[in-house]
N, C-alpha and C positions, 0 to 999 in steps of 0.2 A: 412375421412382423419384426422380429429381432434382426433379420437379415438386412433390413434397411439402415441399421445403425452401424457406423464405423467404429473402429477401436477407440477413437477419441471420446465417444459417448461413454464407453465403459470406464475409461480412465477418469473422466470427469465425475462419473457416478461414484467410483471408488474414492476419489479425492474428496468428494462431498461427504461421504460416509466417514472417512478418516478425520476430516476437519470437525465434523459433528462430534465424533467420539472424543476428540482432544479439546473440545469446547472452544474451537476457533470459529466463533460465530460469523465474524466478518468474512473470512475466506469461504465458509460454508455458504453464506448468502451469495457471494460473488459467483461461486461455482454453480449454484442452483439457478442463478440468473442466466449464466451462459448456457446451461442445459435448456432453460426455457427458450432462449433464442434458437438453440440448435433444433428443438423439436417443433418449432412453429415457423411461419413465414418470416419472422423477425431475423432469421438466419441471413437474409439478404443484407442486413446491416452490419455483419461482421467486419467487412472492410472499413466502414466508417468507425466502428468501435475500435478497431485495431489502430487506425490512424489518429483518432481524436479522443479516445477514451481516457488516456492518461491525463491529458490537458483538462478535460471536463471534470475528472475526479479531483485534480488539484484545485480547480476553481471552486468546486463545492466544499472541499476541505478548508480552503482559505476563507471562504465566506462564513463557514461555521465557526472558525476561530475568531472572526471579527464581530460576531453577534454581540458580545458584551460592549463593544465600542458603539455599534449601531443602535442597540436598545437603550443606551445610556447608563448601563450598570457599571461600566468602566469610566471613571471620571478622569479628567485631565490631571487632577491632583494625584491619582493612583499612578498615572503614567510618569509623572515627575518623580514620584517616590521610587520608581524603578531605577533611578540613577543615584540613589542616596545610600545604598548599602552594598557591601562587597558581594553579598549573595545575589542580589538583583543584577549587579553588573556582570557577575559570572554567568547568570542565567541568560543575559543578553548575548554574551560571547558564545555560549553553548548554542543558543538559537541561531546565531550567524554560522557557526560551524556545521550544524545539522542541515541548515539550508544549503550550504556549499556541498555537503556530502550528498544531499538529495539530487543536486544538479549532476554530480559525478555519477550517481546511480542511474539517472535517466539516460545519460550518455552510454553507460556500460550496457544497460538493458537494450538500448537501441542497437548497439554494435554486436551484442551477443545475447539474443533473446533466450537461448537455452539456459542461461544463468538463472532465470526465473524459477525453473524447476527446482534447482538446488536451494534457492532462497525459501521456497514454499516448504520443502522437506525439512530444512533446518528450523524454520519457524514451527512446524508441527512437532518436531522433536523437542524443541525448547518449551513449547506450551504443554505437551503431554508429560514430559519426564522431569522438567525442572521448574514447573509451576510458573513458567514465563508468560509474558504478555505479547501477543502478536504485534510487533512493531512494524512500521512501514517498510515495505520491501525496497523502496528507493534509498532509504538510509542504509539498510543492510547492503544494498548493491554499492552504495558510495563507499562504505567501509571496505567492501570486497575489492573495489577498484583501487583503493590505496594499497591493499595487500598484494594484488597481482599486477599493479603498475599500469593500469589502463586509465585514461582520463576521459 
């Protein structure tokens, strides 16, 4: 039975265990989802997931961020207040910067997909040993693109 699994199965399984041990639940869930795909007929959807998964994930993330606007808990007056303090204005600028970095990250990951492995390992080390929070790999890739000169 184990002969039918390739090395990637064991790498994913090890990664899932490592993510679980370092309390990186988001990556643990993602890896387990990939294992589910790999072990079932859903594996035929890997090309689709490879091509559109990032876009689908960004759409879901963006929709989740806009729920307060959609459900009415974020009022127009709250939005206007975002332009009245230096902290809020700085938050807007940081948001613009992070969005731009995410774009650079998408480009870098597309051009050099092996970078993702380093980003995951770095995130795991940060979570496990520095009590970090697993931040978006796109932003990390965007910062990396600034450091290595890729756009």
